Structures are given as C-alpha cells and as structure tokens.
C-alpha positions as CSV (number, residue, x, y, z in Angstrom):
1,M,267.9,45.2,-42.7
2,T,265.6,46.5,-45.5
3,L,267.1,47.7,-48.7
4,T,266.5,51.4,-49.3
5,L,266.4,52.8,-52.9
6,P,265.9,56.4,-54.1
7,F,262.2,56.0,-55.0
8,D,259.8,58.8,-56.0
9,N,256.7,57.1,-57.3
10,S,254.8,59.4,-59.7
11,Y,252.7,56.7,-61.4
12,A,251.5,55.5,-58.0
13,R,250.1,59.0,-57.4
14,L,247.7,58.7,-60.3
15,P,244.1,57.5,-59.5
16,D,243.6,54.0,-58.3
17,R,241.9,52.9,-61.5
18,F,245.3,53.0,-63.3
19,F,246.6,50.0,-61.3
20,V,246.0,47.5,-58.5
21,R,248.2,48.0,-55.4
22,Q,249.8,44.7,-54.6
23,D,253.0,43.3,-53.1
24,P,255.0,40.7,-55.0
25,V,254.3,37.1,-53.9
26,P,257.3,35.8,-51.9
27,V,259.3,32.8,-53.2
28,A,260.7,29.8,-51.4
29,A,264.4,30.2,-51.6
30,P,265.8,33.2,-53.6
31,G,269.3,32.9,-55.0
32,L,271.3,35.4,-57.0
33,I,272.0,34.8,-60.8
34,A,273.4,38.3,-61.5
35,V,273.5,42.0,-60.6
36,N,274.2,44.4,-63.4
37,D,277.1,46.5,-62.0
38,R,277.1,49.0,-64.9
39,L,273.5,49.7,-64.8
40,A,273.5,49.9,-61.0
41,A,276.2,52.6,-61.2
42,E,274.1,54.5,-63.8
43,L,271.2,54.5,-61.4
44,G,273.4,55.7,-58.6
45,L,273.0,52.4,-56.7
46,D,275.7,50.4,-54.9
47,A,275.9,47.0,-56.7
48,S,277.5,45.4,-53.7
49,L,274.5,46.2,-51.6
50,L,272.2,44.8,-54.3
51,A,274.0,41.5,-54.1
52,T,273.5,41.1,-50.3
53,P,270.7,38.9,-48.9
54,E,268.6,42.0,-48.5
55,G,269.0,42.9,-52.1
56,I,268.3,39.4,-53.3
57,A,265.2,39.3,-51.1
58,A,264.0,42.5,-52.7
59,F,264.5,41.3,-56.2
60,A,262.8,38.0,-55.5
61,G,259.7,39.8,-54.0
62,N,260.4,38.5,-50.5
63,A,261.0,42.0,-49.0
64,T,259.7,45.4,-50.1
65,P,262.4,48.0,-50.4
66,A,261.9,51.1,-48.3
67,G,260.0,53.8,-50.3
68,A,258.5,51.4,-52.8
69,A,254.8,51.6,-53.8
70,P,254.2,48.1,-55.4
71,L,251.5,47.9,-58.0
72,A,250.3,46.0,-61.1
73,Q,249.5,48.4,-64.0
74,A,246.3,48.1,-66.0
75,Y,246.3,48.2,-69.8
76,A,244.6,46.7,-72.8
77,G,245.8,45.9,-76.3
78,H,245.6,44.4,-79.7
79,Q,247.3,41.0,-79.8
80,F,248.1,39.9,-83.3
81,G,245.4,42.4,-84.4
82,G,242.7,41.0,-82.1
83,W,241.3,43.4,-79.5
84,V,241.6,42.4,-75.8
85,P,240.0,45.1,-73.5
86,Q,241.8,44.1,-70.4
87,L,245.3,42.7,-70.1
88,G,247.5,44.4,-67.4
89,D,250.5,43.1,-65.5
90,G,249.7,39.5,-65.0
91,R,253.1,38.4,-63.8
92,A,254.9,41.7,-63.0
93,I,254.9,44.2,-60.2
94,L,256.2,47.8,-60.5
95,L,258.1,48.4,-57.3
96,G,258.5,52.1,-57.9
97,E,260.5,54.8,-59.7
98,I,264.2,55.3,-59.0
99,V,265.4,58.9,-59.5
100,A,269.0,58.5,-60.8
101,P,271.8,61.1,-60.6
102,G,270.9,63.9,-62.9
103,G,267.2,63.6,-62.2
104,R,266.2,60.9,-64.7
105,R,263.4,58.7,-63.6
106,F,263.4,54.9,-64.1
107,D,260.8,52.2,-63.3
108,L,262.0,49.2,-61.3
109,Q,259.7,46.2,-62.1
110,L,259.9,42.6,-61.1
111,K,258.9,40.1,-63.8
112,G,257.8,36.7,-62.6
113,S,256.7,38.0,-59.2
114,G,253.4,36.1,-58.8
115,Q,249.7,36.3,-59.6
116,T,247.8,39.6,-59.9
117,P,244.2,40.4,-60.7
118,F,245.4,40.6,-64.3
119,S,246.9,37.1,-64.5
120,R,243.9,35.6,-66.5
121,R,244.4,32.2,-64.9
122,G,248.2,32.3,-65.3
123,D,250.5,31.4,-62.4
124,G,252.2,34.8,-62.5
125,R,255.6,33.2,-62.5
126,A,258.5,33.0,-65.0
127,W,260.8,30.1,-65.6
128,I,264.5,30.7,-66.0
129,G,264.5,30.6,-69.8
130,P,262.7,33.9,-70.6
131,V,264.5,35.6,-67.7
132,I,267.9,34.6,-69.1
133,R,266.8,35.5,-72.6
134,E,265.6,39.0,-71.7
135,Y,268.6,39.7,-69.6
136,I,271.0,38.8,-72.4
137,V,269.2,40.4,-75.3
138,S,268.1,43.6,-73.5
139,E,271.7,44.3,-72.3
140,A,273.0,43.4,-75.7
141,M,270.6,46.0,-77.3
142,A,271.8,48.6,-74.8
143,A,275.4,47.9,-75.7
144,L,274.5,48.3,-79.4
145,G,273.0,51.7,-78.7
146,V,269.3,50.7,-79.2
147,P,266.8,52.3,-76.8
148,T,265.7,49.5,-74.5
149,T,264.5,48.4,-71.1
150,R,267.4,47.0,-69.1
151,A,268.1,44.1,-66.7
152,L,269.3,45.2,-63.2
153,A,269.3,41.7,-61.7
154,A,268.0,38.2,-62.0
155,V,267.4,35.7,-59.2
156,T,266.3,32.1,-58.9
157,T,263.2,31.3,-56.8
158,G,263.9,27.8,-55.5
159,E,260.5,26.9,-56.9
160,T,259.3,24.8,-59.8
161,V,257.3,26.4,-62.7
162,W,255.2,24.1,-64.8
163,R,255.0,24.8,-68.6
164,E,255.2,21.7,-70.8
165,T,257.4,20.3,-68.1
166,A,258.8,21.2,-64.7
167,L,261.3,24.1,-64.9
168,P,263.2,26.2,-62.4
169,G,261.6,29.5,-61.6
170,A,263.3,32.9,-61.7
171,V,262.5,36.7,-61.4
172,L,263.9,39.5,-63.5
173,A,264.4,43.0,-62.1
174,R,263.7,45.2,-65.1
175,V,264.5,48.9,-65.5
176,A,262.6,51.1,-67.9
177,A,262.1,54.8,-68.6
178,S,258.5,53.7,-67.9
179,H,256.2,50.8,-68.6
180,I,253.4,52.9,-70.1
181,R,252.3,51.4,-73.4
182,V,250.0,52.1,-76.3
183,G,247.7,49.6,-74.5
184,T,247.7,51.8,-71.4
185,F,245.9,54.5,-73.5
186,Q,243.7,51.9,-75.1
187,Y,242.5,50.7,-71.7
188,F,241.0,54.1,-70.8
189,A,239.9,54.9,-74.4
190,A,237.8,51.7,-74.5
191,R,236.1,52.8,-71.2
192,E,235.5,56.3,-72.6
193,D,237.4,57.6,-69.5
194,T,238.4,61.0,-70.9
195,E,239.6,62.2,-67.5
196,A,242.0,59.3,-67.2
197,L,243.2,59.9,-70.8
198,R,243.9,63.5,-70.0
199,L,245.8,62.6,-66.8
200,L,247.8,59.9,-68.6
201,T,248.7,62.3,-71.4
202,D,249.9,64.9,-69.0
203,H,251.9,62.3,-67.1
204,V,253.6,61.0,-70.2
205,I,254.4,64.5,-71.5
206,D,255.9,65.6,-68.2
207,R,257.9,62.4,-67.9
208,H,259.0,61.7,-71.5
209,Y,258.3,64.6,-73.8
210,P,258.4,67.8,-71.8
211,G,258.6,69.9,-74.9
212,A,255.3,68.6,-76.3
213,E,252.3,70.9,-75.9
214,G,249.1,68.8,-75.9
215,P,248.0,65.5,-77.3
216,L,248.8,66.2,-81.0
217,A,252.4,67.1,-80.1
218,L,252.5,63.9,-78.1
219,I,251.4,61.8,-81.1
220,E,254.1,63.5,-83.2
221,A,256.8,62.9,-80.5
222,V,255.9,59.2,-80.0
223,T,255.8,58.7,-83.8
224,A,259.3,60.1,-84.2
225,A,260.6,58.0,-81.3
226,Q,259.2,54.8,-82.7
227,A,260.4,55.6,-86.3
228,R,264.0,56.0,-85.0
229,L,263.7,52.8,-82.8
230,I,262.4,50.5,-85.6
231,A,265.1,51.8,-88.0
232,K,267.7,50.7,-85.4
233,W,266.1,47.3,-85.1
234,M,266.2,46.9,-88.8
235,S,269.9,47.9,-89.0
236,F,270.9,45.1,-86.6
237,G,268.6,42.4,-88.1
238,F,266.5,42.3,-84.9
239,I,263.0,40.8,-84.9
240,H,260.8,41.7,-81.9
241,G,258.4,38.9,-82.6
242,V,255.3,40.2,-80.7
243,M,254.7,43.8,-81.7
244,N,251.3,43.9,-80.0
245,T,250.1,47.3,-78.9
246,D,250.6,46.3,-75.3
247,N,254.3,45.7,-76.2
248,M,254.9,49.2,-77.7
249,A,256.3,51.5,-75.1
250,I,255.3,55.2,-75.3
251,S,258.9,56.1,-74.3
252,G,260.3,54.8,-77.5
253,E,262.2,51.9,-75.8
254,T,262.2,48.3,-76.9
255,I,260.1,46.4,-74.3
256,D,258.9,42.9,-73.6
257,Y,261.6,40.5,-75.1
258,G,259.6,37.3,-75.6
259,P,260.2,35.3,-78.8
260,C,262.7,37.9,-80.0
261,A,265.7,37.0,-82.2
262,F,268.5,38.4,-84.3
263,M,268.6,37.0,-87.8
264,D,271.4,34.7,-88.9
265,A,270.7,34.3,-92.7
266,Y,269.0,37.4,-94.0
267,H,265.5,37.4,-95.4
268,P,262.9,40.2,-95.1
269,G,260.2,37.6,-94.4
270,K,262.1,36.0,-91.5
271,V,259.9,34.9,-88.6
272,F,261.0,33.2,-85.4
273,S,258.1,33.5,-83.0
274,S,256.3,30.1,-82.6
275,I,252.9,31.9,-82.3
276,D,253.3,34.2,-85.3
277,Q,251.9,31.6,-87.8
278,F,251.1,34.1,-90.6
279,G,254.2,36.3,-90.4
280,R,252.4,39.4,-89.1
281,Y,255.5,40.4,-87.2
282,A,258.1,39.3,-89.7
283,Y,261.3,41.4,-89.9
284,G,260.2,43.3,-93.0
285,N,256.8,44.0,-91.6
286,Q,258.0,45.8,-88.5
287,P,257.8,49.4,-89.9
288,Q,254.2,49.0,-91.1
289,I,253.1,47.3,-87.9
290,A,254.6,50.2,-85.9
291,V,252.4,52.6,-88.0
292,W,249.4,50.4,-87.3
293,N,250.1,50.5,-83.6
294,L,250.6,54.3,-83.7
295,A,247.3,54.7,-85.4
296,Q,245.6,52.9,-82.5
297,F,247.5,55.2,-80.1
298,A,246.4,58.3,-82.0
299,S,242.8,57.2,-82.0
300,C,242.8,57.1,-78.2
301,L,243.7,60.8,-78.0
302,L,241.0,62.0,-80.4
303,P,238.6,62.8,-77.5
304,L,241.2,65.3,-76.2
305,M,241.7,67.1,-79.5
306,G,238.5,69.0,-80.0
307,E,236.3,68.7,-83.1
308,L,236.5,65.1,-84.5
309,E,237.1,65.6,-88.2
310,P,240.0,68.1,-87.8
311,A,241.4,66.0,-85.1
312,I,241.4,62.9,-87.3
313,E,243.1,64.8,-90.1
314,A,245.8,66.2,-87.8
315,A,246.5,62.9,-86.2
316,T,246.7,61.2,-89.6
317,T,249.2,63.7,-90.8
318,A,251.2,63.2,-87.6
319,I,251.3,59.4,-88.0
320,N,252.1,59.7,-91.7
321,R,255.4,61.4,-90.7
322,F,256.6,58.0,-89.5
323,G,257.5,57.0,-93.1
324,V,259.6,60.1,-93.7
325,I,261.4,59.9,-90.4
326,Y,261.9,56.1,-90.6
327,Q,263.2,56.2,-94.2
328,R,265.7,59.0,-93.4
329,E,266.9,57.2,-90.3
330,W,267.1,53.8,-92.0
331,L,269.1,55.3,-94.8
332,R,271.5,57.0,-92.4
333,L,272.1,53.8,-90.5
334,F,272.5,51.6,-93.5
335,R,274.8,54.2,-95.2
336,A,277.1,53.8,-92.2
337,K,276.9,50.1,-92.4
338,I,278.5,50.2,-95.9
339,G,281.0,52.9,-94.9
340,L,279.2,56.1,-96.1
341,S,279.1,59.2,-94.1
342,T,278.1,61.5,-97.0
343,E,274.9,61.4,-99.0
344,E,274.5,60.7,-102.7
345,D,271.4,60.0,-104.7
346,G,272.3,56.4,-105.6
347,D,273.0,55.2,-102.0
348,A,269.6,53.7,-101.3
349,K,269.8,51.6,-104.5
350,L,273.3,50.4,-103.6
351,I,272.1,49.3,-100.1
352,E,268.9,47.7,-101.4
353,A,270.9,45.8,-104.1
354,L,273.2,44.3,-101.4
355,L,270.2,43.3,-99.3
356,T,268.6,41.6,-102.3
357,L,271.8,39.7,-102.9
358,M,272.0,38.7,-99.3
359,A,268.5,37.3,-99.3
360,E,269.1,35.4,-102.6
361,N,272.3,33.9,-101.2
362,E,271.2,33.3,-97.6
363,A,274.1,35.5,-96.4
364,D,274.5,36.0,-92.7
365,F,273.3,39.5,-91.8
366,T,275.8,40.4,-89.1
367,R,278.8,38.6,-90.7
368,T,278.2,40.1,-94.1
369,F,278.2,43.7,-92.8
370,R,281.1,43.1,-90.5
371,G,282.8,41.4,-93.4
372,L,282.7,44.6,-95.4
373,V,285.2,45.9,-92.8
374,D,287.3,42.7,-92.6
375,G,287.3,41.9,-96.3
376,T,285.5,38.6,-95.7
377,A,282.0,39.4,-96.8
378,A,282.1,37.4,-100.1
379,A,282.5,34.2,-98.1
380,E,279.0,34.7,-96.8
381,F,277.4,34.3,-100.3
382,A,276.5,31.1,-102.0
383,D,277.6,32.9,-105.2
384,P,280.6,35.0,-104.2
385,F,280.9,36.4,-107.8
386,A,277.5,38.1,-107.4
387,F,278.9,39.9,-104.4
388,E,282.0,40.9,-106.2
389,V,280.0,42.4,-109.0
390,W,278.1,44.5,-106.4
391,A,281.4,45.4,-104.6
392,E,282.8,47.1,-107.8
393,G,280.2,49.8,-107.6
394,W,280.5,50.0,-103.8
395,Q,284.3,50.4,-103.9
396,A,283.8,53.3,-106.5
397,R,281.4,54.9,-104.0
398,L,283.8,54.4,-101.1
399,A,286.6,56.2,-103.0
400,R,284.7,59.4,-102.3
401,E,284.6,58.9,-98.5
402,A,287.2,60.1,-96.0
403,D,287.4,57.1,-93.5
404,P,284.9,54.4,-94.5
405,E,286.6,51.7,-92.3
406,A,286.1,53.7,-89.1
407,V,282.4,54.4,-90.1
408,M,281.8,50.7,-90.7
409,R,283.5,49.5,-87.5
410,S,281.3,51.8,-85.5
411,A,278.1,50.7,-87.3
412,N,278.6,46.9,-87.6
413,P,278.9,44.8,-84.5
414,A,281.1,41.7,-84.5
415,F,279.0,40.1,-81.8
416,I,275.2,39.8,-81.4
417,P,273.2,37.5,-79.1
418,R,272.9,34.7,-81.6
419,N,270.0,32.5,-81.0
420,H,272.0,29.3,-80.6
421,R,274.3,31.0,-78.0
422,V,271.3,32.3,-76.0
423,E,269.8,28.8,-76.1
424,E,273.1,27.4,-74.9
425,A,273.1,29.7,-72.0
426,I,269.5,28.8,-71.1
427,R,270.1,25.1,-71.2
428,A,273.1,25.5,-68.9
429,A,271.1,27.7,-66.5
430,V,268.3,25.1,-66.3
431,A,271.0,22.7,-65.2
432,G,272.3,25.2,-62.6
433,D,275.4,26.3,-64.6
434,F,275.4,30.1,-65.1
435,A,279.0,30.3,-66.6
436,P,277.8,30.4,-70.2
437,F,275.3,33.2,-69.3
438,H,278.0,35.3,-67.7
439,R,280.5,34.6,-70.5
440,L,278.0,35.7,-73.2
441,N,277.0,38.8,-71.3
442,A,280.6,39.9,-71.0
443,I,281.3,39.4,-74.7
444,L,278.1,41.2,-75.8
445,A,279.0,44.2,-73.5
446,E,281.6,45.1,-76.2
447,P,279.9,44.3,-79.4
448,Y,282.0,46.4,-81.8
449,G,285.4,45.2,-80.5
450,D,287.3,42.4,-82.3
451,Q,287.8,40.3,-79.1
452,P,290.1,37.7,-80.7
453,E,289.7,35.4,-77.6
454,A,285.9,35.2,-78.3
455,I,286.1,34.7,-82.1
456,A,283.9,31.6,-81.9
457,Y,281.0,33.7,-80.7
458,R,281.1,35.5,-84.1
459,D,280.3,32.3,-85.9
460,A,276.9,31.6,-87.5
461,P,275.3,28.5,-86.2
462,K,276.1,25.1,-87.7
463,P,273.2,23.3,-89.4
464,D,272.4,21.4,-86.2
465,E,272.6,24.5,-84.1
466,I,270.1,26.6,-86.1
467,V,267.2,27.9,-84.0
468,R,264.1,28.2,-86.1
469,R,261.5,28.9,-83.5
470,T,261.5,31.0,-80.3
471,F,258.9,31.1,-77.6
472,C,257.2,33.6,-75.3
473,G,257.9,31.5,-72.2
474,T,254.7,32.8,-70.4
C-alpha cells in the first residue's frame, strides 16, 4: 500500500528552471528512529500510519507518497561572504506541499535522500549525527516559540556514510512553511531572469505575505520577519553558525541547523562552528549579518521596482527598518527575561549592564536568567558580589511591576538543547541506542516547566563535557 498525504504542490507548478524533477534515491534497509506525533496532528496526519512500513519507506525515499511531486530546488548564495552562483538541493528532495487543516501549506522535504544535479561531487547522504541534531534542536526551538522548520520523522538507512570515518546513514523528514531562500532569488537575479524573479515574488507574496503589494512591500515584510526572528535567537543565546544567504528563509523561519548551538557561558563573541574561523557568524554579529543578507535579497528585486535610483533608495529605507524593529523586539524580549512587562527609559541600560557582567564572569546564559526566577542567579558569577550590586537596582525596578515572577517564568526556559546533551544523544544513536534521543526530546518539549525529575538536564556542562566546536555534518 502506498502512503497518501494531502499534497497540493504549488512550487512544482512553477517553470522547470526553478528545480530539477527527481525522486529520492532508495536506501538499503530503512528503519524508524522517530515520528513526531504532535507535528503530525498539527498537519492533520495520522502518526500511526506514518510509523507503518509504508510510512517508513516514504520517509526513507524508497516509496513516493501518492500526490507527491519530488524535486530538487535550485538556488545560489553567498557562503561566508563569497558568491556561489549555483548551489541548490544537493542532498534533499522536496516531496511536495501538505495542506493542513485550516488551509496552511507546508513543504515536506527529505534531507539525506541521495545525489541530485546540485550535489557538487557530494554523496547526497546524511549521517545520523546531523539528523539527530536537527531533529532535537528544531523541535526545541518550536517548543520555545521560535519560528522554525520542524522535524516530522527520522529514519535510518541501513547504509554506511563515509565522512572522516564510516558512520550510519539517516534521513530527516523536514517540514517548513517553504524552503524558498534569499539564495533562491539570487539564483535568478544572477541570470538576469526577470520573468522568474517576478513569478517567484508573486509566489512568495501569495504564500507567505498576502497583504504585501509588490516587491517593495515584500522587502519590508521579510525584513520585519527576520528582525523578529533574530531577536528571538538572541533572547535564548542561540547561534545559528552558518548564516549564509542560502540559509535564510524568506518565510522568516529558522532553517538549516548545521553547526548551531546554544551558549553555555555567555559572551557576545561566542562562535561554535568549526568552519567559522574568523567569527563572521558569532552570536553578537547575527543582527548585522541578517541586514547584510537582506541587502542581497533587496538587490535581487530592484529590476522589478522601476527606475533604478528611486528603487535603491526605497529598498535601502526598507532594509534600514530592520534596526528599529529588531531593537524594539530585543528590548521587549529581554525586558521579559528580567521580569518587566512595562517600559521605562533605563531598562535597556539595566539589561546591558547584566549582560556585561555575565560576559565578564562567564555566567551561564540560560541558568542566569532562569536563576532570576529561582533566586540562584548569583551562583553563576565568578564574582557574586558584582551581581548583587546589579540586583539592587533591578529589585528597585521590579517593585514597580505587578507579577514579575510570572513574566520571567514564561520568558526564561529551564531546559535548552545543551551541546553536551545533544552530543550524548548522537554518540548513543551511532551505537544504535536512541533512548537518550527520545529522553532529551521529551524534556525539551516542555522547556519552561520545572520538571524536577529532569533536573540534571538543567546543568551546565562539566569542564570535560564542554563542546567547543560544532560541525555541519555534510
């Protein structure tokens, strides 16, 4: 029996130069790691059917679900600032678009599904590490309330993938509002394909920003979405790691979890990615990199905006709104993190003073902010007295708030996907043990709860557990 899903594939109805039609490459012996029951329900799917042999075969690429229109998307991009005119889905296949109850449309994509014409000599496969990492981190982000792609399922392939060594292969079934990127627009702009740019613009407006009227309004909408997204990243100490233009989704979702990480000890210059040798994508650089990426996006739409000079001026004004929106959202989020629901002029300085102390004292980001609720924050500082001095002014400010504890509890998670816990789950999965993976996912599904039985998962890593470098896994 073939799995049937509620597909309606609008991207596949665009001209053929937007993609290459291709089925996933079958694997030797697919096996189930996990099906995301919650996400399946949101999509209107029966999770029990997805876990059948037919569902597993579909997620592995061994059987094409009824109604699918498999394809590899074309796109270009700037990678660490260097221009690459053709990238595309080198190890992913978009099966199609699921229309969920209520009419929302979601891409269903398989990552690690074999070679495509965009593979650039790669094998098109994924080993189990990046599949486990993306499943854990993307679902944790969703539970935290951050716009993100999601993990619907993960399967093993029964095949070996070679990186530095032999590793077990896996495939991730990823769900996204869409997989259209800044790099998708760059692909057609580089080819001076104005017709394709117009079609793509209309498609994105119809799908993501139906209130936008024309390319300038689209630039404004995408800028606002990215400003709100990056502010959320910053509020949780999240570092994407590879903010290339081909990794920025036009929808405003977090996409492409490669060498991503949540900070333990806070520092604005923190970098984890093994390939980010000069800190281009450090934690504190993420807002300005988003602006740089958005400028590349806006430049693609200039041919659709009439006379060049007025178009450049209008696009520049639109992109410059990022800073205003971002700062407003950042301040709202960090006010909540210290218990403030009202606004006063000195709030930004109060927050910035705390962050400076945290950096100087190597205070744990998540434990410090959660500690403001629990009364344990001072213990995170090498110099607790410095925190206590700051806390005197903070307590005076809190006295003018109605219910600061409730505000802080809803803004500061107790549980995040700590790097050492993610690595622990990956090591176990490589050995065929998925219990740590399932345990971690269950805990991270309720990040704001106290979960006394899981208190060890709140701990910062011991010195020998610290993860200093993360890897793309391609």
